[in-house]
C-alpha positions in Angstrom: -28.2 -3.3 1.0 -28.1 -6.7 2.7 -26.4 -6.5 6.1 -24.2 -9.5 6.4 -21.9 -10.4 9.4 -18.9 -11.6 7.1 -16.6 -11.8 10.4 -18.8 -14.3 12.0 -18.9 -16.2 8.7 -15.3 -16.1 8.2 -14.8 -17.4 11.8 -17.1 -20.4 10.9 -15.5 -21.2 7.7 -11.9 -21.1 9.3 -12.9 -23.2 12.1 -14.3 -25.8 10.0 -11.4 -25.6 7.6 -9.1 -26.3 10.5 -10.9 -29.6 11.1 -11.0 -30.3 7.7 -7.8 -29.3 6.2 -8.0 -31.4 2.8 -11.3 -29.8 1.8 -12.2 -26.4 0.4 -14.8 -24.8 2.9 -17.2 -22.3 1.6 -20.3 -20.3 2.3 -22.9 -19.1 -0.2 -23.6 -15.4 0.4 -27.4 -14.5 -0.4 -27.4 -12.1 -3.4 -29.9 -9.8 -4.7 -29.5 -11.3 -8.2 -29.8 -14.9 -6.8 -26.7 -15.7 -8.4 -24.1 -18.0 -6.6 -21.3 -16.1 -4.7 -19.2 -18.0 -2.3 -16.3 -17.0 0.1 -14.0 -19.8 1.0 -10.9 -20.8 3.0 -8.4 -23.4 1.8 -6.5 -24.5 5.0 -3.6 -26.5 3.2 -2.9 -23.4 1.2 -3.5 -20.9 3.8 -5.6 -18.6 1.4 -9.1 -16.9 1.4 -11.0 -17.1 -2.0 -14.0 -15.5 -3.6 -15.8 -17.8 -6.2 -18.5 -15.8 -8.4 -20.9 -18.1 -10.6 -20.6 -17.1 -14.1 -23.3 -19.9 -15.4 -25.5 -16.8 -16.5 -22.7 -14.4 -17.9 -21.7 -14.9 -21.3 -18.2 -13.5 -21.0 -15.9 -11.8 -18.6 -13.0 -10.0 -20.1 -10.3 -10.9 -17.5 -8.0 -8.4 -19.5 -10.0 -5.5 -18.5 -10.1 -6.3 -14.7 -7.2 -4.7 -12.8 -4.5 -7.0 -11.6 -2.1 -6.3 -8.7 0.2 -7.7 -6.1 -1.2 -10.2 -3.8 -4.2 -11.2 -6.0 -4.7 -13.9 -8.6 -8.0 -14.0 -10.6 -8.8 -17.2 -13.0 -11.8 -18.8 -14.5 -12.4 -22.3 -13.8 -14.8 -25.1 -13.6 -15.4 -26.1 -9.9 -18.4 -27.8 -7.9 -19.1 -25.9 -4.8 -22.4 -26.4 -2.8 -25.2 -26.9 -5.2 -23.4 -25.7 -8.1 -22.2 -28.7 -10.1 -19.3 -28.3 -12.6 -20.3 -24.4 -13.0 -18.0 -21.8 -14.4 -16.5 -19.7 -11.6 -14.5 -16.5 -11.5 -12.0 -17.4 -8.6 -10.3 -14.3 -6.9 -7.7 -15.5 -4.4 -4.9 -14.5 -2.2 -1.4 -15.1 -3.1 0.8 -13.4 -0.5 1.2 -15.6 2.8 0.2 -14.3 6.3 -2.0 -11.6 4.8 -5.2 -13.4 5.9 -6.8 -10.8 8.0 -6.6 -8.1 5.1 -7.5 -10.6 2.6 -10.6 -11.3 4.7 -11.7 -7.6 4.5 -10.9 -7.4 0.9 -13.1 -10.6 -0.1 -15.8 -9.4 2.1 -15.9 -5.8 0.6 -15.7 -7.2 -3.0 -18.5 -9.7 -2.3 -20.7 -7.2 -0.7 -20.6 -5.2 -3.9 -21.1 -8.2 -6.0 -24.2 -9.6 -4.1 -25.9 -6.3 -4.0 -26.1 -6.3 -7.8 -29.7 -6.4 -9.1 -28.3 -8.2 -12.2 -25.1 -10.0 -13.1 -25.3 -8.2 -16.4 -23.3 -5.4 -14.6 -21.0 -7.8 -13.1 -17.7 -7.0 -14.9 -18.0 -3.3 -14.6 -18.8 -3.5 -10.9 -15.9 -5.8 -10.5 -13.5 -3.8 -12.0 -14.6 -0.8 -10.3 -14.2 -2.4 -6.8 -11.0 -3.9 -7.7 -9.5 -0.5 -8.8 -10.7 1.0 -5.2 -8.5 -1.5 -3.7 -5.6 -1.6 -6.0 -3.9 1.5 -4.3 -3.7 -0.3 -1.0 -2.3 -3.7 -2.4 0.3 -2.0 -4.3 1.5 0.1 -1.5 0.8 -2.7 1.3 3.7 -2.2 3.7 4.3 -0.6 7.1 4.5 2.8 5.7 2.0 5.4 7.0 -0.3 7.8 5.3 1.1 11.4 4.5 0.2 14.1 6.9 -2.3 15.7 4.3 -4.1 12.4 3.8 -4.2 12.0 7.5 -5.4 15.3 7.9 -8.4 14.8 5.4 -9.3 11.3 6.8 -9.4 12.8 10.3 -11.8 15.4 9.0 -14.2 12.7 7.7 -14.0 10.7 11.0 -14.8 13.7 13.0 -17.9 14.3 10.8 -18.9 10.6 11.6 -18.6 11.3 15.3 -20.0 14.9 15.5 -23.0 14.1 13.0 -23.9 10.8 11.7 -23.3 8.6 14.8 -25.2 10.9 16.9 -28.2 10.7 14.6 -28.1 7.3 12.9 -27.5 3.7 13.9 -23.7 2.6 13.4 -24.3 0.4 10.3 -26.4 3.1 8.4 -23.6 5.7 9.3 -20.8 3.4 7.7 -23.0 2.8 4.6 -23.3 6.6 4.4 -19.5 7.0 4.3 -18.7 6.6 0.5 -15.3 8.5 0.4 -13.3 5.3 0.6 -15.1 4.1 -2.8 -13.9 7.1 -4.7 -17.2 8.6 -5.1 -17.9 12.2 -5.9 -18.8 12.9 -2.2 -17.4 11.8 1.0 -21.0 10.9 2.4 -24.0 10.0 0.6 -27.2 9.5 2.3 -30.5 7.7 1.5 -32.5 11.0 1.1 -30.6 12.5 -1.8 -28.4 14.3 0.6 -24.5 14.4 0.3 -21.9 15.9 2.3 -18.5 17.1 1.3 -15.9 17.4 4.3 -12.7 19.5 3.9 -10.0 20.4 6.3 -8.0 23.4 6.6 -4.6 23.5 8.7 -3.3 26.6 7.5 -2.1 29.5 9.7 -5.0 32.0 8.5 -7.4 29.3 7.0 -8.2 31.5 4.1 -8.7 28.8 1.7 -10.2 25.4 1.1 -9.1 23.2 -1.7 -11.5 21.2 -4.2 -10.2 18.4 -6.1 -12.7 18.1 -8.8 -15.5 19.7 -10.7 -18.0 17.1 -9.3 -17.4 17.5 -5.4 -19.8 20.7 -5.1 -22.0 19.6 -7.9 -25.7 19.4 -6.8 -27.3 17.5 -9.8 -29.3 14.9 -8.7 -29.4 15.9 -5.1 -31.8 17.4 -2.9 -29.3 18.9 -0.4 -25.4 19.1 -0.6 -23.4 20.5 2.3 -19.6 21.3 2.8 -18.3 20.8 6.2 -15.1 22.6 6.8 -12.8 21.7 9.8 -10.1 24.0 11.0 -7.3 21.8 12.4 -4.2 22.5 14.6 -1.3 20.1 13.8 0.8 18.9 16.9 4.2 17.2 16.7 4.7 14.0 18.8 1.2 13.9 19.9 0.0 10.1 19.4 -3.1 10.7 21.9 -4.5 13.3 19.4 -3.4 11.2 16.1 -5.4 9.6 13.5 -4.9 6.1 15.0 -6.5 7.6 18.3 -9.4 9.2 16.4 -9.9 5.6 14.6 -10.0 4.1 17.9 -12.5 6.6 19.3 -14.9 5.7 16.4 -14.3 2.0 16.9 -15.4 2.5 20.5 -18.7 3.9 19.2 -19.6 1.2 16.9 -18.0 -1.8 18.5 -21.3 -3.1 19.5 -22.4 -3.6 15.7 -19.7 -6.4 14.2 -20.9 -5.6 10.8 -20.6 -1.7 11.0 -17.0 -2.4 12.4 -16.0 -4.7 9.7 -17.3 -2.2 7.0 -15.3 0.6 8.9 -12.1 -1.5 9.0 -12.7 -2.3 5.2 -12.9 1.4 4.3 -9.9 2.3 6.3 -7.9 -0.4 4.5 -9.2 0.8 1.1 -7.7 4.2 2.1 -4.5 2.6 2.6 -4.3 2.6 6.6 -2.7 -0.3 7.8 -3.8 -0.8 11.3 -0.5 -3.1 12.0 1.5 0.5 11.8 -1.0 2.2 14.2 1.6 3.2 16.6 4.0 4.9 14.0 0.9 7.6 13.6 2.4 10.5 16.0 1.2 13.7 14.4 -1.8 15.2 16.2 -4.8 16.8 15.3 -7.2 19.1 17.1 -10.4 21.1 15.9 -10.4 24.5 16.8 -13.8 25.1 15.0 -15.9 24.2 12.1 -18.3 25.8 9.6 -21.2 24.4 7.7 -22.2 25.5 4.3 -25.4 24.7 2.3 -24.4 24.3 -1.3 -27.0 26.5 -3.5 -27.0 28.9 -6.4 -24.4 31.5 -6.2 -22.1 29.3 -4.2 -18.3 29.9 -5.5 -17.8 26.4 -7.1 -16.8 25.2 -10.5 -19.0 22.4 -11.8 -19.3 20.4 -15.1 -22.2 22.4 -16.2 -19.9 25.6 -16.7 -17.0 23.9 -18.3 -16.2 23.7 -22.1 -16.4 20.2 -23.3 -13.4 18.3 -23.0 -12.0 20.0 -19.9 -12.1 17.9 -16.7 -10.2 16.9 -13.7 -10.1 20.2 -12.3 -8.7 21.3 -9.1 -9.0 24.8 -7.4 -9.2 26.5 -4.1 -12.1 28.6 -2.8 -11.8 31.4 -0.3 -13.5 30.9 2.9 -14.6 34.6 3.2 -16.5 34.0 -0.1 -19.0 31.5 1.5 -20.1 33.4 4.2 -23.7 33.9 2.8 -24.3 30.2 2.7 -23.2 29.3 6.3 -25.8 27.5 8.4 -25.6 26.1 11.9 -25.4 22.8 13.2 -28.9 22.2 14.4 -30.2 23.2 10.8 -27.9 20.4 9.2 -29.0 18.0 11.5 -32.8 18.5 10.7 -32.0 18.2 7.0 -29.8 15.2 7.1 
């Protein structure tokens, strides 16, 4: 995956746009497929845009692309850079004063597109990426995440701090965090290893909840781990809140601007609005954690054991039933 510093590119574009307010200022982003992809600022309209060259694409069915508040998608001919009178798919911002959010959004969508090997998969990739952002844009406001969602996200950030950022550079650690992209597992590493993170805040911590038949499915993986954090919840404890944990991770990765941009985009995808950071007052603390290596015999329901036509399964697993699969932290670190 190409490492691109979008924040620096936006900084250059926006500065040039201020000095040339009557012109569309764009930058071409290098792509794996060699197709032309541009990000741009229109100073007069105060909007950010993504332009995708469709010259090699026979047809994009815009009716299949998700549309939502704050977003405009049109197909039009334009001349940008070395692309003279080309067909472009233009994705642009429609809500004023959302530039910071939209820069994250455009950068994230752009990154998905430029890493395609071929534009033959453009429509499906674009549809998937837009759907991942749809929840945020439809609920964009000063509202905060529910306590249960905060709890789950807090657990994933603990894993980033406790494991990945201790072993891998910031950029790789952020690439490995795939939970915000609605993938099967919360973390997917290069070496066919995946990690699912769960939290338990119950009084007796007897159960953990699995939200699909794919979460504990080892198909195609060399290693699959389940990390369970046992949490205590505290009222009126902003110093232990989700926002405080986010700040802690930011402090660890702030030297790598690309990693920081990816982190912020992932949080935004999940519905976290940093403008509402001070509204997060519920605190979380980790009392202990357990690590399990998923293997034959682990109490799990996967697609291979389900009758045809059955899916979207949710179920619980007794923590005590997993004892034979528990490993220690040093064992896991060696394997990831």
